[in-house]
C-alpha positions as CSV (number, residue, x, y, z in Angstrom):
1,X,-15.0,12.3,3.8
2,X,-15.7,14.9,1.1
3,X,-16.8,13.9,-2.4
4,X,-13.5,15.2,-3.8
5,X,-11.5,13.1,-1.4
6,X,-13.7,10.0,-2.2
7,X,-12.9,10.6,-5.9
8,X,-9.2,10.8,-5.1
9,X,-9.4,7.7,-3.0
10,X,-11.2,5.9,-5.9
11,X,-8.6,7.2,-8.3
12,X,-5.7,6.0,-6.2
13,X,-7.3,2.6,-5.7
14,X,-7.8,2.3,-9.5
15,X,-4.2,3.2,-10.1
16,X,-3.1,0.5,-7.6
17,X,-5.4,-2.0,-9.4
18,X,-3.9,-1.1,-12.8
19,X,-0.3,-1.4,-11.4
20,X,-1.2,-4.8,-9.9
21,X,-2.9,-5.9,-13.1
22,X,-0.1,-4.9,-15.5
23,X,3.2,-4.8,-13.6
24,X,3.2,-8.0,-11.7
25,X,6.5,-9.9,-12.0
26,X,8.7,-12.4,-10.1
27,X,11.9,-11.1,-8.4
28,X,15.2,-12.7,-9.2
29,X,16.4,-15.6,-7.0
30,X,13.0,-16.1,-5.4
31,X,10.2,-18.6,-6.3
32,X,8.2,-17.4,-9.3
33,X,4.9,-17.7,-7.5
34,X,5.9,-14.7,-5.4
35,X,5.3,-11.7,-7.7
36,X,6.1,-8.1,-7.0
37,X,4.0,-5.2,-8.1
38,X,4.2,-1.5,-7.1
39,X,0.5,-1.4,-6.2
40,X,1.0,-0.4,-2.6
41,X,2.5,2.9,-3.8
42,X,-0.9,4.6,-4.3
43,X,-2.1,3.3,-0.9
44,X,1.0,4.7,0.8
45,X,0.5,8.0,-0.9
46,X,-3.1,8.0,0.3
47,X,-1.9,7.1,3.9
48,X,0.6,9.9,3.8
49,X,-1.7,12.5,2.4
50,X,-5.0,11.7,4.3
51,X,-4.1,9.3,7.1
52,X,-3.4,5.6,7.6
53,X,-7.0,4.4,7.5
54,X,-7.6,6.1,4.1
55,X,-4.5,4.2,2.8
56,X,-5.9,1.0,4.1
57,X,-9.2,1.7,2.3
58,X,-7.3,2.3,-0.9
59,X,-5.4,-1.0,-0.4
60,X,-8.6,-3.0,0.3
61,X,-10.5,-1.5,-2.7
62,X,-7.5,-2.3,-5.0
63,X,-7.4,-5.9,-3.8
64,X,-11.1,-6.4,-4.2
65,X,-10.9,-5.0,-7.8
66,X,-8.0,-7.4,-8.5
67,X,-9.8,-10.3,-7.0
68,X,-13.0,-9.8,-9.0
69,X,-11.1,-9.0,-12.2
70,X,-10.4,-12.7,-12.7
71,X,-6.6,-12.2,-12.9
72,X,-6.1,-13.3,-9.3
73,X,-4.9,-16.8,-10.1
74,X,-4.1,-17.4,-6.4
75,X,-7.8,-17.1,-5.5
76,X,-9.1,-16.2,-2.0
77,X,-5.8,-17.2,-0.3
78,X,-3.9,-14.8,-2.5
79,X,-6.4,-12.1,-1.8
80,X,-6.1,-12.7,1.9
81,X,-2.3,-12.6,1.7
82,X,-2.2,-9.5,-0.4
83,X,-4.7,-7.7,1.9
84,X,-2.8,-8.7,5.1
85,X,0.5,-7.6,3.5
86,X,-0.6,-4.3,2.0
87,X,-2.8,-3.2,4.9
88,X,0.0,-3.9,7.4
89,X,2.6,-2.0,5.5
90,X,0.3,1.0,4.8
91,X,-1.2,1.2,8.3
92,X,2.1,1.1,10.0
93,X,3.9,3.5,7.6
94,X,0.9,5.9,7.6
95,X,0.6,5.8,11.4
96,X,4.3,6.7,11.9
97,X,4.2,9.5,9.2
98,X,1.0,10.9,10.7
99,X,2.9,11.8,13.8
100,X,6.3,12.7,12.2
101,X,5.6,14.6,9.0
102,X,9.2,15.3,7.9
103,X,11.6,13.8,5.4
104,X,13.2,11.8,8.2
105,X,9.7,10.8,9.4
106,X,8.9,9.6,5.9
107,X,12.0,7.4,5.8
108,X,11.4,6.1,9.3
109,X,7.7,5.4,8.5
110,X,8.6,3.4,5.4
111,X,11.3,1.4,7.3
112,X,8.8,0.7,10.1
113,X,6.2,-0.4,7.5
114,X,8.6,-2.7,5.8
115,X,9.7,-4.3,9.0
116,X,6.1,-4.8,10.1
117,X,5.4,-6.3,6.6
118,X,8.2,-8.8,7.0
119,X,7.2,-9.8,10.6
120,X,3.4,-10.0,10.0
121,X,3.7,-11.9,6.7
122,X,6.1,-14.3,8.3
123,X,3.6,-15.1,11.0
124,X,0.6,-15.1,8.6
125,X,2.4,-17.5,6.2
126,X,3.5,-19.7,9.1
127,X,0.2,-20.0,10.8
128,X,-2.4,-19.4,8.0
129,X,-1.4,-18.9,4.4
130,X,1.1,-21.7,3.8
131,X,-1.0,-24.3,5.6
132,X,-4.0,-23.2,3.5
133,X,-1.9,-24.0,0.4
134,X,-1.3,-27.5,1.8
135,X,2.4,-27.0,2.4
136,X,3.6,-29.7,4.8
137,X,4.4,-28.4,8.3
138,X,8.1,-29.4,8.1
139,X,8.6,-27.3,5.0
140,X,6.9,-24.1,6.2
141,X,9.8,-22.8,8.3
142,X,12.3,-23.3,5.4
143,X,10.0,-21.4,3.0
144,X,9.5,-18.5,5.4
145,X,13.3,-18.1,5.7
146,X,14.2,-18.7,2.1
147,X,11.3,-17.0,0.3
148,X,8.8,-15.1,2.4
149,X,11.2,-13.0,4.4
150,X,13.4,-11.9,1.5
151,X,10.4,-11.3,-0.8
152,X,8.6,-9.1,1.7
153,X,11.8,-7.2,2.6
154,X,12.4,-6.6,-1.1
155,X,8.7,-5.6,-1.6
156,X,8.9,-3.2,1.3
157,X,12.1,-1.6,0.1
158,X,11.1,-1.2,-3.5
159,X,7.6,0.2,-2.8
160,X,9.1,2.5,-0.1
161,X,11.7,3.9,-2.4
162,X,9.2,4.5,-5.2
163,X,6.7,6.2,-2.7
164,X,9.5,8.3,-1.2
165,X,10.6,9.6,-4.6
166,X,7.1,10.5,-6.0
167,X,5.1,11.4,-2.9
168,X,5.9,15.1,-2.8
169,X,5.1,15.6,-6.5
170,X,1.8,13.7,-6.2
171,X,0.8,15.3,-2.9
172,X,1.1,18.7,-4.5
173,X,-1.5,17.5,-7.1
174,X,-3.8,16.0,-4.4
175,X,-3.6,19.0,-2.1
176,X,-3.3,21.6,-4.9
177,X,-6.9,21.4,-5.8
178,X,-7.9,21.7,-2.1
179,X,-5.7,24.8,-1.8
180,X,-7.3,26.3,-4.9
181,X,-10.8,25.5,-3.5
182,X,-10.0,27.1,-0.1
183,X,-8.5,30.2,-1.8
184,X,-11.6,30.7,-3.9
185,X,-13.8,30.2,-0.8
186,X,-11.7,32.8,1.1
187,X,-11.8,35.3,-1.8
188,X,-15.6,35.0,-2.0
189,X,-16.0,35.4,1.8
190,X,-13.8,38.5,1.7
191,X,-15.9,40.0,-1.1
192,X,-19.1,39.2,0.8
193,X,-17.7,40.8,3.9
194,X,-16.8,44.1,2.1
């Protein structure tokens, strides 16, 4: 990974952290402890621009920054849940888009990522996260259906729509400097060859 790309990855992770830190809010009709923030958007942009694993890296760095900031009131369980959710969404969406780089591919990748998010978070909450919170076994299934599934579906849709709307504009900025650099390099090679 080039220094420039590392700087861009760090920048996107920092933007994700700031979005998570400042724009976290509960969604209507869902329990207030489930809070939405658009912090997966920078990770999705990284996954679309540079590949799924770069998006996962942005997601993990953002979550670590949020955890060590002291604002993560849900502690290590919240960190684990946010990491599983974000990495699942970004990895699946980025993997689909990597092989289908069109507008339809972008839509399909965001839908696939949102579906994976709902399924994986339902399983993670059923087997790991809700039991760690001490939720009685007989209540876990009801919480998955009434809160976890609708929350993650809403999260996937909202983050996907935002990413779809802004990706092209942001990718021009990310790739624009790469294009300028390659143009300068080509020009200097042409001059050297003359």
